[in-house]
C-alpha positions in Angstrom: -79.9 5.4 70.0 -77.5 4.3 67.1 -79.5 2.3 64.7 -78.3 0.3 61.8 -79.8 -0.8 58.5 -80.6 -4.2 57.0 -78.7 -5.4 54.4 -80.4 -7.4 51.7 -82.8 -9.6 53.2 -83.8 -13.3 52.2 -86.4 -14.5 50.8 -88.4 -17.1 53.2 -87.7 -20.3 51.3 -83.8 -19.2 50.8 -84.1 -18.8 54.7 -85.5 -22.2 55.3 -83.6 -23.8 52.6 -80.1 -22.8 54.0 -80.9 -24.3 57.5 -82.9 -27.1 56.5 -79.4 -28.0 54.3 -77.4 -27.0 57.5 -78.8 -28.9 60.1 -77.5 -32.2 60.7 -80.2 -35.2 62.0 -79.3 -36.4 65.9 -76.6 -39.5 65.9 -77.0 -40.5 69.3 -78.5 -43.5 70.2 -79.8 -45.3 73.8 -82.0 -47.9 74.6 -85.3 -47.3 76.5 -87.6 -49.4 78.0 -90.5 -50.2 75.5 -92.8 -48.8 77.2 -91.1 -45.4 77.5 -90.6 -45.2 73.7 -94.4 -44.2 72.6 -93.5 -41.8 69.4 -89.5 -42.1 69.9 -87.9 -42.7 66.2 -86.3 -46.4 66.3 -82.8 -45.8 65.4 -82.4 -49.3 64.2 -85.0 -51.6 62.0 -86.5 -54.3 64.6 -87.2 -57.7 63.3 -89.3 -60.3 65.5 -86.7 -62.5 67.2 -90.1 -65.4 67.9 -93.3 -66.1 65.7 -96.6 -65.1 67.9 -98.1 -67.2 69.1 -95.2 -69.5 70.0 -98.0 -72.3 70.2 -101.2 -73.1 68.7 -103.6 -71.2 71.4 -107.4 -71.3 71.3 -109.2 -67.5 70.3 -112.5 -68.6 72.3 -113.7 -69.7 75.6 -115.0 -73.6 74.7 -113.6 -77.0 74.1 -110.5 -78.3 72.2 -111.3 -81.1 70.4 -109.9 -83.6 66.9 -112.0 -82.4 64.2 -112.9 -85.7 63.0 -114.4 -86.6 65.7 -117.7 -84.1 65.0 -117.8 -85.5 61.4 -121.7 -86.4 60.8 -122.8 -84.4 64.0 -126.1 -82.7 63.3 -128.5 -80.8 65.6 -130.6 -84.4 66.0 -127.5 -86.4 66.6 -124.9 -84.6 68.1 -121.6 -86.3 68.7 -120.7 -86.6 72.5 -117.3 -86.1 73.8 -116.2 -87.2 77.0 -114.6 -83.7 78.9 -110.9 -85.1 80.5 -109.8 -81.6 81.9 -109.5 -78.0 81.0 -106.7 -75.5 80.4 -106.5 -72.1 81.7 -104.3 -69.3 79.2 -101.1 -70.3 81.7 -101.6 -73.9 81.4 -101.1 -76.7 79.4 -102.5 -80.1 79.0 -100.2 -83.0 80.1 -100.7 -85.3 77.6 -102.4 -85.9 73.7 -105.7 -85.9 73.4 -107.5 -89.4 72.5 -110.3 -90.3 70.2 -113.6 -89.4 71.7 -111.9 -87.0 74.1 -112.4 -83.1 74.8 -111.1 -80.2 76.9 -111.9 -77.2 78.5 -109.8 -74.6 77.2 -110.3 -70.4 78.0 -109.2 -67.9 75.5 -105.7 -68.0 75.3 -105.2 -71.1 76.5 -102.4 -73.9 74.3 -104.2 -76.1 72.5 -103.7 -79.9 73.7 -101.5 -82.3 71.7 -103.7 -84.1 68.9 -106.7 -81.4 69.0 -106.7 -79.3 66.4 -110.0 -77.5 66.5 -112.4 -75.6 68.9 -115.8 -75.2 69.7 -117.3 -72.6 71.8 -119.5 -73.2 74.9 -122.3 -71.4 73.5 -123.0 -73.9 70.5 -122.8 -76.9 72.9 -125.1 -78.7 75.7 -123.2 -80.2 78.9 -124.7 -83.2 80.1 -121.9 -83.9 83.1 -118.9 -85.1 81.8 -119.8 -85.5 78.4 -120.4 -82.6 75.6 -122.6 -82.4 72.9 -121.1 -81.0 69.6 -124.2 -80.4 67.0 -122.6 -79.8 63.9 -119.2 -80.6 62.4 -116.1 -78.4 63.9 -113.6 -77.5 60.6 -110.0 -78.0 61.7 -108.5 -75.2 62.9 -112.0 -73.4 64.3 -111.0 -70.9 66.5 -107.6 -72.0 66.8 -104.5 -69.1 66.2 -101.5 -71.5 65.0 -97.9 -70.4 65.9 -96.8 -67.7 63.4 -100.6 -65.9 62.6 -99.9 -63.2 64.6 -96.4 -62.6 62.6 -93.6 -64.6 61.6 -90.1 -65.0 63.3 -88.3 -62.3 61.2 -91.0 -60.3 60.5 -90.6 -56.1 60.6 -92.0 -55.0 63.5 -90.2 -51.2 63.1 -88.2 -49.9 60.4 -85.5 -47.6 60.9 -86.3 -44.1 61.1 -90.2 -44.7 62.0 -91.7 -43.1 65.0 -93.0 -46.0 66.9 -96.3 -46.5 67.4 -98.7 -48.2 70.2 -99.1 -50.9 68.0 -95.2 -51.8 66.8 -94.3 -51.5 70.4 -97.1 -54.4 71.4 -96.0 -56.5 69.1 -92.1 -55.9 70.4 -93.3 -56.4 73.7 -95.4 -59.3 72.5 -91.9 -60.7 71.9 -90.1 -60.7 75.0 -88.4 -57.6 74.6 -87.8 -55.4 77.1 -86.1 -52.1 75.1 -85.8 -50.6 72.1 -82.8 -48.9 70.6 -84.4 -45.1 69.7 -82.6 -41.9 68.2 -81.6 -39.5 71.6 -84.1 -36.7 71.5 -82.4 -33.3 70.5 -81.1 -31.0 73.1 -82.4 -27.4 71.8 -81.2 -24.6 74.4 -83.0 -21.3 74.7 -81.6 -18.2 75.7 -83.3 -15.0 76.1 -81.2 -11.4 76.5 -82.5 -8.0 77.0 -82.4 -6.0 80.5 -86.3 -5.1 80.3 -86.8 -9.1 80.9 -88.1 -10.9 83.8 -88.5 -14.3 84.7 -91.5 -15.6 86.0 -92.0 -15.9 89.8 -89.3 -12.6 89.8 -90.7 -9.9 91.7 -92.8 -6.8 89.2 -90.6 -4.2 88.5 -91.7 -0.7 86.7 -90.2 -0.6 83.2 -89.3 -4.5 82.8 -91.8 -7.1 81.5 -92.1 -11.2 82.0 -90.0 -13.5 79.6 -92.8 -15.2 77.8 -90.7 -16.7 74.6 -89.1 -19.4 77.0 -92.4 -20.9 77.2 -94.1 -20.8 74.3 -90.7 -22.0 72.6 -90.2 -24.8 74.5 -93.4 -25.9 74.0 -92.8 -26.1 69.8 -89.5 -28.3 70.7 -91.6 -30.5 72.7 -94.1 -30.9 70.3 -91.4 -31.5 67.7 -89.8 -34.0 69.6 -86.7 -32.4 71.5 -85.9 -31.5 75.2 -86.2 -28.0 75.3 -83.4 -26.2 78.3 -84.5 -22.5 78.9 -82.0 -19.8 80.4 -83.1 -17.1 82.4 -82.8 -13.4 80.7 -79.2 -12.2 79.9 -78.5 -8.4 79.8 -77.6 -6.7 77.4 -74.5 -6.8 77.8 -72.6 -8.7 74.8 -69.9 -10.9 76.6 -72.5 -12.4 79.1 -74.5 -12.9 76.0 -71.6 -14.6 74.1 -70.3 -16.8 77.1 -73.8 -17.7 77.5 -74.4 -18.4 74.4 -71.3 -20.8 73.8 -71.9 -22.7 77.3 -75.1 -23.5 75.7 -73.8 -25.0 72.0 -71.2 -26.8 74.5 -74.4 -29.1 75.3 -77.4 -28.3 73.4 -77.5 -29.6 69.8 -79.4 -26.3 68.9 -79.1 -23.0 70.0 -82.4 -20.3 69.9 -81.4 -16.9 71.5 -84.4 -14.7 71.2 -84.1 -11.1 71.6 -81.4 -8.5 70.4 -81.4 -9.5 66.7 -82.7 -6.7 64.8 -80.4 -3.2 64.1 -80.6 -1.3 67.3 -77.7 -0.5 69.8 -78.9 -2.9 72.1 -78.9 -5.7 69.3 -75.7 -7.6 69.9 -76.8 -11.0 68.2 -75.7 -9.5 64.5 -72.1 -8.7 65.9 -71.9 -12.0 68.2 -73.4 -14.5 66.6 -70.8 -14.3 63.2 -67.7 -15.2 66.0 -69.2 -18.6 66.1 -69.3 -19.4 62.3 -70.1 -18.6 59.1 -73.3 -16.2 58.9 -76.3 -18.2 56.9 -78.7 -14.9 56.9 -79.1 -11.7 59.0 -83.0 -10.6 58.0 -85.2 -12.6 56.0 -87.9 -10.9 54.0 -91.1 -11.7 56.1 -93.9 -10.0 58.4 -93.8 -10.7 61.3 -90.0 -12.2 61.6 -88.0 -9.7 59.4 -84.8 -9.3 62.3 -83.6 -13.1 62.0 -80.2 -14.5 61.7 -79.1 -17.7 62.3 -75.2 -18.9 61.8 -74.0 -23.2 61.6 -71.3 -23.5 64.5 -69.5 -26.9 62.8 -72.6 -29.7 62.5 -74.9 -27.2 65.3 -76.8 -24.0 64.5 -77.7 -20.8 66.7 -80.6 -19.1 65.2 -81.3 -15.3 66.6 -84.9 -14.9 67.0 -87.1 -11.3 67.3 -87.7 -10.7 70.9 -91.9 -9.8 70.3 -93.9 -13.0 70.6 -95.9 -13.2 67.9 -92.6 -12.6 65.6 -90.7 -15.1 67.8 -93.9 -17.7 67.7 -94.5 -17.5 64.1 -91.3 -17.8 62.9 -91.3 -21.1 65.1 -93.6 -22.4 62.9 -92.7 -21.4 59.5 -89.1 -22.0 59.9 -88.0 -23.7 63.0 -90.4 -26.6 63.4 -89.1 -28.3 59.7 -85.6 -28.0 60.6 -86.5 -29.0 64.4 -88.0 -32.2 62.8 -85.1 -32.9 60.6 -82.5 -32.6 63.4 -84.9 -35.6 65.4 -85.1 -37.6 62.5 -88.7 -37.5 61.9 -90.8 -36.9 58.6 -92.3 -34.1 57.2 -92.1 -29.9 58.3 -94.6 -30.3 61.1 -97.3 -28.8 58.7 -99.8 -30.0 56.0 -100.7 -28.0 53.2 -104.2 -27.4 52.2 -106.5 -24.8 50.5 -109.3 -22.7 52.9 -112.1 -19.8 52.3 -111.5 -16.8 54.0 -113.7 -15.9 56.9 -112.6 -12.3 57.1 -109.8 -10.1 55.3 -106.2 -10.8 55.9 -103.9 -9.0 56.1 -102.2 -6.8 53.4 -98.9 -7.7 52.4 -95.8 -5.5 52.6 -94.0 -4.7 49.5 -90.9 -6.5 49.4 -91.9 -8.5 52.0 -93.9 -12.0 52.5 -96.5 -12.0 55.3 -97.6 -14.7 57.8 -101.4 -14.7 58.6 -102.0 -16.3 62.1 -105.3 -18.8 61.2 -108.3 -20.0 63.4 -110.8 -21.9 61.9 -114.6 -21.6 62.8 -116.7 -24.4 60.6 -115.4 -24.4 57.1 -113.5 -20.9 57.4 -110.1 -19.3 58.3 -109.9 -16.4 60.1 -107.2 -13.9 60.7 -106.1 -13.9 64.8 -103.2 -11.7 63.7 -103.3 -8.3 66.1 -99.9 -7.3 66.2 -95.7 -8.7 66.7 -95.8 -8.4 70.4 -99.4 -9.1 71.0 -99.1 -13.2 72.1 -102.8 -13.5 71.8 -102.4 -12.4 67.8 -102.0 -16.1 67.7 -104.4 -17.5 70.1 -107.0 -19.9 68.3 -104.6 -19.7 65.1 -104.2 -23.9 64.1 -102.9 -23.0 60.6 -101.4 -20.2 58.9 -101.1 -18.6 55.0 -97.9 -17.4 53.8 -99.2 -14.4 51.3 -96.8 -13.0 48.4 -94.2 -10.2 49.1 -96.4 -7.4 48.0 -99.5 -9.4 47.1 -102.6 -7.3 48.0 -105.1 -7.9 50.8 -106.7 -11.0 50.4 -110.8 -10.1 51.1 -112.9 -12.3 52.9 -114.6 -15.3 50.4 -111.0 -15.5 48.8 -109.7 -19.1 48.8 -106.1 -19.5 49.6 -103.3 -22.0 50.2 -102.7 -22.8 54.0 -100.4 -24.8 56.0 -102.3 -26.7 58.5 -100.1 -27.2 61.6 -99.6 -31.1 62.8 -100.4 -32.8 66.1 -100.2 -31.5 68.9 -99.5 -27.9 67.5 -102.7 -28.3 65.1 -105.4 -30.6 64.2 -103.5 -32.3 61.4 -103.8 -33.7 58.4 -107.5 -36.0 59.1 -109.3 -32.7 60.5 -107.7 -30.4 57.5 -108.9 -33.1 55.1 -112.3 -32.6 56.7 -112.7 -29.2 56.9 -111.4 -28.7 52.8 -114.0 -31.4 51.3 
């Protein structure tokens, strides 16, 4: 069995920096229904085409009236107004309100012309066709004037912002049916290896089921992109190259899993340099050292380790920020903080940084690492630490810098802050 040695290993920050400098944010734009746009990235700054509300409306059930008609009203000497009609939310009163008149009105109803205030039902007494008002009602009371929510021209969403429920509600309130958003980046995931079976295939001795498609697709989806998974490709250079080129033709980023190291059947180091400039092969990190990447015009192909834990850990600290930049989303996908270890962390390896997946129990962080081929090494992990190359084992009780994965991959900023108080 023929083996090759790695060349000079690339430090973790250098590897990530090269990818971030090489990736090009998506520029395709599409218009989608406002109801389907939550969490998408606005491709244009959206301003209100009309004021909201467009007409004066009541904020409460009650009686619309002229405030001047209630001057001097008291509980002992209430003002009586003649009720001349009613207005529900979808209606408008046909004429201007005259002196001494009132109109019953439901929440959201249009204020009749001539009226300038509303008194709520609970404050008054009704006697036949009259309503008794026991106090002066200030002008504008219980009335939402035109533009009270927001004026015409108000910025409802800025270009590059993730569309929130509030922003989309404001856009819909203006009667706008669609919004311009950046298309979701397409990420192709291509596993390779003779030993791999697709889930659902008949079991065979010596073969294992491919699992990196599922985990990588989850990270891709969490970053706002669309994953396209391929069936495992055998360890045949021509077929691997053909599959990768086909994936590149329709994807914005290609992730190849397996075959990235220096063994006889690790073909990616010989295939990928045909595609474009090699950014690195071999990162000074544990787990995940056998990783490589090339730039192909505006696109990237990243060769990931086949071991499940190595592959998934690399997605967190290396590829997640690349995915977010590709999709024009802010931040790397994690929040920095500090935590106290509840158990010893894996000792660092000379010359290699060490990624330690962490699970929180209460206010303490515990290492979940069990080995690079063991997918349950990451069960319960919602954060990770990056130990410096050659750093000695970190003992329980030590305070270390950690990186909390943002939702939906982890608890996010609020929960991280709560833990670290």
